[in-house]
C-alpha positions, 0 to 999 in steps of 0.5 A: 469556448475552451473546455475547463480543467479538472483539478485533483485537490488533496485535502488533509487526512487529519491535520488542517495545517497540512493543506497547501497554499496551491490547494487553497487557491484552487478551491477559491477559484474553480467554478464547481467542486465535485466532492465525496461528501458535500457536508464534509467539504462544506465544513472544510471550506468554512475552516479556511474561510472559503466561500464555497462555489457550487458543490456537487457529490461524487462518490462510489454510488453515483460516479458513473451517472454523475461524470456526464453531468460534470463533463457537461460543465467542463465542456462549457468552459467551467473549471472543476476541482475534485476532492475526497473526504481526506487525502488524494482523490482516486487513491482508494477513494472515488474519482477514478471513473470520472478521471478516465472519462475526462481524459477520453473527452480530451479534458486537461487533468491538473494533479496537485501534490499534497496529503495522503496517508500512504507516503508518511506511513512508508517513510516512517516505517523504517522499511525499504523504500527503494521498491514498494507497492501500494495495495489499497484495502484488502478485499472481503471475498475469500478468492480475492483476498487470497490473490491479494495476500499472494501479491504481497507474499511474493513481492520483493519490496515493501507493501503498503495497504489500508485497513479499517479498525474492525478488520485490522486484527483479522488482516494482520493474522491473514498476513502472517498465515499467508506471508510468513513472519515479516517486519511490519509497521502499523500507522494509526491516525496519521497526522491526527492527535493520537498518531502512533506507529507500532513496529515489530514482527507480524508474529510478535504483534499478533501474539501480544495483540494490543492495538487500539482498534480506533481510527484508520490504519496504514500497514506497511509489510516488509519485503519477501526474504530472498532465498540465500543460496549456499556458496558452492565452494563452501558446500564442496569443502564441507563435503570433502572434509566429511568424506575424508573422515570416512563418513557414508554418503547418506551421513554426508548428505544429511549434514549438508541438508541440515547445514545449508537448508537443503532438501535431503534429495538435493543434498544427496545429489550434490554429494554424489556429484562431488564424489564423482569429481574427486 
């Protein structure tokens, strides 16, 4: 008997109208649904008048143990759908370990496109979408959190992260301290009745903090600013004009450092080299 398939089925993150026709058809036909919470999935199925097949829990506390049981069903020829409480399974939700186990067992994985919070937040942010990274939730441990923030600080594109309502303020303050001032967009309750997007700089939002700490948050952080190197010809012209006025090397170096945002020692070396060339 051929093995069954694993269907990774996204479910709405808030608005029930966001589910796809293909997702509904899949949930109707599979033999088993592995879900983060059987109560939530049972309620969801009832809203679409789907008579639930067998439901089995698959969450972060039982994923390792449960994976072997689900694999047994798959190897017996049964198709299995994997769903989380909201969004796409495996994206900051359980399922990764099970998916890895299924791949190792040679099971076919069929991912369905659909609901997730990160893409709507990114495209509504107004920030760069040509290069971006998804970071998930910020870790709680100090060492891990520091590494997490460094990853965002140096990234040349937009960074998308999830945050809970009781940690959103601290995370914004940490981002400002670690990454400096950036453009940011904070999405709250995406696809739900009270959906909102807060846009601005980290410094302005932290200084005048008025965020309603309720619901789930998606934070999109703008890219690290590229260092703008001064144009060598412009620097040379500036040095030449000051030297022609008879200013001292020290005075010229100070002017170059201030105008072109250079360290004084670096500016002095540039002035010295330029004087040798004249």
